[in-house]
N, C-alpha and C positions, 0 to 999 in steps of 0.2 A: 229907391230900393237900396238897402244897405248890403252891397256885394261882399263886404268883408265880414258879414255875420258868420259865426262859426257853423250854424245850421246850413246856410246857403253854400258855404265853402265845402262842407262835408258832402252835401248832395251832389255838387259838381264833381267832387273827387270820386264818389262812388260811380257816377255815370261814366266818367272817363275811364276808370279802372275796368268797369264792365265791358265797355267797348273794346278796350285793349285785349282783355281776356277772350272775348268772342272772336277777335281777329287772329290771335296767335295760338290759342289752345285747341288742339285737335279734338278734345272731348266735346267741344261745342258742335261738332259735325254730327249728322244723323248716324244712328246705329246701323250695323250691318247684320244680315241674317244669312246663314248658310244652311244647306240641307246635305247631310251625310247619309247616303243610302248604303246600307251595310247588310251583312248576312245575319242569320238568325241568332246565334248565341253571343253576340258581341255587345249587347246592351250595357252590361255592367262595366265593361272595359271602356267604352266610349264615354260613358257618363263621367268617369274619373278623368280621362284625358281631356274631355271638353272643359271641365271645371278648371283644370290647370291652364289650358290654353287661353280661355276667356280672361282669366286673371292676368296672364302674361300680356295679352293683347291690350287690355285696359291700362296696365302700367306703362307700356311702351308707346301707346298712341292716344290714350285718353278716350278711346272710342268704345261705345257699348257694342257688344257682339252677342248674338243669339245663335246657337247651333242646334238645329232640329235633327232628329234621328228618324230613320225609317228602317225597320228590320223585317226579315222574312227569308224564305228560301232563296238562295243566291241566284239561281236561274230565273226564278220568278221576279226577283228584284231587278235583274238586268233587263228583263222584258218590260218591266214597268217604266224604267228610264227611257228605253227605246220608244215606248208608247207615249211618252210625254211627261213623266214625273221629273220635275225640274231639279235634279241633283246638282249640287256644286261639286261634290266629290263623291266617288264611289270607292268603297272599301269591301269588295266582294270576296267570295271564298276561293274562286278559281280564276286563273289567267284567262281561260276561255270565256268566262262570263264577262270579264272586263273587256276583252278584245272584241266581243260581240258589239259593243258600243262603237268601236272604231269602224267596224264593217258597216255600221249604219250612219256614219258621218259625224258622230258625237265626240270622238277622240281623234287627235292627230296621229299620223302614222308612227311618229317617234315617241309616243306617250310613255313607253317603258324606259326610255333613256333620260327622262327628265328629273328623276329622283334617284338618290343613292341606291346601290345594290339592285339595279334594274327595277326600281319602284317596289321593292319588297322589304318592308321595315321589320318583319318578323316571320317566323314559320311555325308550323305546328304538325300534328299527326293525328291518326285515328287509334283509339285504344278501346278496351272493353270495360264496361261496368257490369258487375254481377251482384247477385244477392249475397247477403252476409254469410261468410263461411264458404262461398263458392260451391254450393251443393252439387252442381253439375260438373265440377272439376274442369271448367273451361280455361285453358291456358294458351292455346294457339289457334290459328285460323282453321286448321283441319277439324277442330272440335265443333265448329259452327255448322258443319254438314252432317253431324251425327243425327240419326233419327230421334225425334222427340225434343230436340233443343229449340226453344223459341227464341228467335233472333229479332230484335227491334232495331230498325234502321229506317231513315226517311227515304222518300221517293227520289231517285237520282234524276228524274226528269225535271224536278223543281228545286232540289236542295243540293247545295255544295257538299254538305255532310253526306248526303246520299251518294253523290258521285264519288267522293273520296273513299267511302266505305266499300263501294263496289270495286273501285280500282285497287284499293289496298288488298282486298281479297284476291283479285285476279293476279296482281303482282306478287303476292306471297307465294304463289305456285311457280311463276316464272323465275323469281329470285333464287329459288332452290333447285333450279334446273329442269322444272317441268315444261311441257310444251303448251302451245296455245290451246290445243284440244284438251289437255289436262286441266288448264285453267277454266275453260268453258264448262267442263263437266263438274268441276268443284263448285263454281259459282252458281250453276243451275241447281245443284243440291242445296246450297246455302239458302237461296231465295225461296225454295219450297218450304223452308222452316220459318219464313217471315209471315206472321199472321196479319200484319197491318203495315201499310206504307203511309206515314204522315207526310205532309207537304214540306216540313222544315225540321231543323235540328231540335228546336225547343219543343215542338209538338211531340217528337219521339221521346224526349226527356219526360214529359208529362205522362205519356202512355206507359213508360217503363217504371218510373219512380212513384207516380201518384196512383195510376190505375193498376199498377202491379201486373202488367201483361208482359210475358216473356221471361227468359232466363238470362239473357245477355243483351246489352245495349251497345251498339257500335256508335261511337261519338268522338267529337273533338276532345283532345287532351284537356283543354281548359274547361269545357262543358262538363267533362267527367268529374273534375275536382269540385266544381260548384254543385253538381248533382249529389255527390257523396257527402259533401259538407251539409247540405240541406236535409239529407236523409237521416242524419244523427245516428250513425252506426248500423243502419239497415242495408247499406250498399258498400261495395268495395271496387277498387280499380285493379284491373289486370292488364299489365303491359305485355303484349305479344312480342316474341323475339324480333320480328320484322314488321314494318309497317311503311306506309307511304309518307313521303315528305310533302306536306300540304303547303301551298304557296299562295297566300291571300294578298295579291298585288293591290296597290292603291293608285288612284289617278284623279286628277282634276278634269272635270267634264267640260272640254273646250266649247262645245256647242251651246252650253248654258251660261258659263261664267262671263264670257265676253258680252253677251246680251244683257246680263243682269248687273254687270260692273263689279263682280266679286272676285275676279281672278287673283288679285294681289293677296287678299286675305285667305282665299282657298289654298293658294300655294304655300303660304306661311303656315297654315294649319297642318298640311301634310308634312312639311319639312320638320315641324315640331316633333312629330312622332319618332324622328331619328335622334333626337337629343337624349342624353343620358337620363335626364329627368323622366321623359316619357318611356324610355326603354325599361326603366325600373318599374314603372306602372305595368307595362306589358308582362314582365317577369313575375310580378306579384299576382297577376291574374292567370298565370300558367300558360302564357304565350311565350314561345322561345325567341328571345331578342337576338338581333343580328350583331349587336355590340358585344365583342368578345369580353370586354371588361365586365359588363353587366351580366353576361351569361355566366362567367366564372363566379361572380358574387352569389348567384342564385342557382348554382349547378346542382345542389341537392334536390331541387324541385323537379329536375328533368332527368329521369332514369335513362341510362344509355340503352339504345336499341338500334338495330340496323334500319335506317330510314332510306329507302330507295327512291330515286327520282322518277319523274314521269317517263323518261326515255327508256326505262326498263319495259314499259308497256306500249308506248306509242312514240311518234316523232316529237310531239309536243302536246300542250294542253288542247290546242285546237284540233289536232288530229284525234286525240282521245275523245273529245266531244263529238266529232263527226262520226267516228267509228262506233262508239259505244252507245251514245245517248241521242243521236239524231233520230228522226222518224224512221222506223223500220230497222234501226241499228241493233247491236248485240243485246242491249238490255230489253228492247221490245220483243226480240225473239225469245229470250229467256222468260220474260214475263208471260208470254203466250203459253209457254209450257207450264208455268206456275199456275196460271188460271185453269188450264186443262186438268192438271193434277188435283187441284183443290176442289174443282167441281166434281171430279170422280170420287172424291172423299166426302162429298156432300157438304162442303164448307164454302161460304161466300168468299170468293177470291179477293174481294175488296176489303175483307177484314171487318165487316160490320156485324 
């Protein structure tokens, strides 16, 4: 055999090079798959963030990465993870939804200390979407309790948007010096004007924008901008003078990533959301970034309003969950009155 033949030497060289590449190039390792379980209106945001992070991960490690998404009402999503949905990370709407995983052994006690800003990469609020020209002249929370105003908001038992809208309405009374009894009376009147409670934010968007039910839609700031853009001039955003500061915390699900071997990538994924590159994506999607530099750059997107924190209403998010939305809590009590009133009017209380 002629070992010095150019063909033989080339073949040997290719085999040797291939073996070396397989040994030292990380892209030769199997790909990784993550599941991000999020709340309803974040689909478009995470699609853009995922694309950037996957490309970054590929450049830095050579490894293929797939990020799958699951979206729905925040409370329902938290329950799904507790019941076995194998999330690597959760990016839910409320701290109480995320902390529910800790209480079921899926998150470590110190989960909120593991990422910058107490695991809060952005914040948001609840605003109003109204019909073109705002025919009902809805400008503030008090307007939502006027007779005949149809208010669209999701169910706070299943939706983070629903919980935040309820708490924003309640807190708008307390913030202005009203009592707890004043807040209860106002919110009771408001929910009598709600013809239908969808299970999540996106469902309420469809009810209001496409099915054209109601006069005002209570929704996330980012969802409001998307809704108005898609309506092509048929809808408008109204910023009330005061609203709640929404805090969608993020976390790696310890109980899943260690078993699946995905902790390193999952942690890098959430850390990426704090980078200026990702913070700019957040701002472009109308989520309020925590980076002061990025926020200033996009300040014109975020009208100033009085954003009150949860401690105006309760001790913390868990206290608000237990008091207002647990079985038999304040919302259930108000809902019972709503059903009674709607039945007396001859209307299906479920909005069908």
